[in-house]
Structure formats: C-alpha cells, structure tokens
C-alpha positions as CSV (number, residue, x, y, z in Angstrom):
1,F,5.0,6.1,-22.1
2,D,1.6,7.3,-23.2
3,D,-0.1,9.1,-20.6
4,Q,0.6,12.1,-18.0
5,I,3.5,11.6,-15.7
6,F,2.7,12.8,-12.1
7,S,6.1,11.5,-11.4
8,F,8.8,9.6,-12.0
9,Q,11.8,8.1,-10.6
10,F,15.3,5.9,-11.4
11,S,15.9,2.7,-9.6
12,P,18.5,2.8,-6.7
13,D,20.2,0.9,-9.2
14,N,20.3,2.6,-12.3
15,Q,18.5,-0.3,-14.5
16,Y,14.9,0.8,-14.5
17,I,12.4,3.7,-14.2
18,L,9.0,4.3,-12.8
19,T,6.7,6.1,-13.6
20,L,3.3,7.1,-11.8
21,N,-0.2,8.3,-13.1
22,Q,-2.2,9.1,-10.3
23,K,-5.5,9.7,-12.7
24,K,-5.1,6.2,-13.7
25,S,-4.0,5.0,-10.5
26,S,-1.4,3.0,-12.2
27,V,2.5,3.0,-12.5
28,E,4.7,1.8,-14.9
29,I,8.1,0.3,-15.4
30,R,10.8,0.5,-17.9
31,A,14.5,-0.8,-18.3
32,L,16.7,1.7,-19.3
33,Y,18.8,-1.2,-21.1
34,D,16.5,-4.0,-22.1
35,Q,14.2,-2.2,-25.0
36,E,11.5,-5.0,-24.0
37,F,10.7,-5.1,-20.5
38,T,8.0,-3.6,-19.4
39,A,5.8,-3.8,-16.6
40,K,2.2,-2.0,-14.7
41,I,1.2,-1.6,-11.9
42,S,-2.5,-0.5,-11.7
43,D,-5.3,-0.7,-8.5
44,S,-8.6,1.0,-9.6
45,A,-10.2,0.0,-6.8
46,V,-8.3,1.8,-4.2
47,G,-5.5,4.2,-6.5
48,I,-2.4,4.7,-6.1
49,V,-1.2,8.7,-5.3
50,A,2.5,7.2,-4.1
51,A,5.1,5.0,-5.9
52,H,8.4,4.1,-4.7
53,W,11.8,1.8,-5.2
54,V,13.0,-0.4,-2.7
55,P,16.8,-0.2,-2.5
56,D,17.3,-3.9,-4.2
57,S,15.8,-2.5,-7.3
58,R,13.8,-5.4,-7.4
59,Q,10.4,-3.9,-5.8
60,I,8.1,-0.9,-5.6
61,M,5.6,0.0,-2.7
62,T,2.8,1.7,-3.9
63,F,0.4,4.0,-1.2
64,S,-3.0,4.2,-2.0
65,D,-5.5,7.2,-1.9
66,M,-6.4,8.1,2.2
67,N,-3.4,5.3,3.3
68,L,-5.8,2.6,3.3
69,K,-2.8,0.2,2.0
70,L,0.8,-0.1,1.1
71,T,1.8,-2.4,-1.5
72,L,4.9,-4.1,-2.0
73,Y,4.8,-5.9,-5.8
74,N,7.9,-7.7,-6.7
75,M,9.0,-7.4,-10.6
76,V,10.9,-11.0,-10.3
77,T,8.5,-13.2,-8.5
78,K,5.4,-11.1,-9.3
79,E,4.0,-11.4,-5.9
80,Q,2.2,-8.6,-3.9
81,S,2.3,-8.0,0.1
82,I,-0.5,-5.9,1.2
83,I,-0.5,-3.6,4.6
84,N,-3.3,-2.2,5.5
85,S,-3.2,0.9,7.5
86,P,0.0,1.6,6.9
87,K,1.5,5.3,8.3
88,S,1.6,8.4,5.7
89,H,4.1,8.1,3.0
90,E,5.0,11.9,2.8
91,K,8.6,12.1,5.5
92,G,8.1,13.9,8.7
C-alpha cells in the first residue's frame, strides 16, 4: 500500500484486506494468501467516503460523498451496481 490509509478491514472470510484512501477516493484490495492478487476501485467524480465488505467476501460496497450513491462491486465478475441516494453509511 503506497498511500495514506484512512481505514482498513479484513474480509469476513479473512482472505482479503481492504484499505480506503479518502483523499484519492480509492479502495485497494489485496489477497492475504496470494501475493499476485490486487484490485483497485476509484471514483473521483463523487468521492468515496466509506467502504465495507459484503458478507460473501467477494463484493464491496462503497459510499460516495454526501450519500449521492452506493456502489456494489463484485470482485469475481467485475460488475458493479449503483443505488442512487442511499441512506447514510453510518450506523444509527
């Protein structure tokens, strides 16, 4: 990981680690047991303020600045789904 990390999370199956760099609006994913695997998600248009694993450990949810959109990224199929104007990513 080359940049400043705002937060990090292990995947639910403990196979991957996710890091969030809010300044660069990017998420980086690395496999813990496969040195070759890396993935990067970026969204400079609306920014990324939060990223969370989905329980299957193969998808990641990202939340944009001002809750404009939630994006669900699938690491296996490389597909993404967008939900516009979601509720807050914060608990409560």
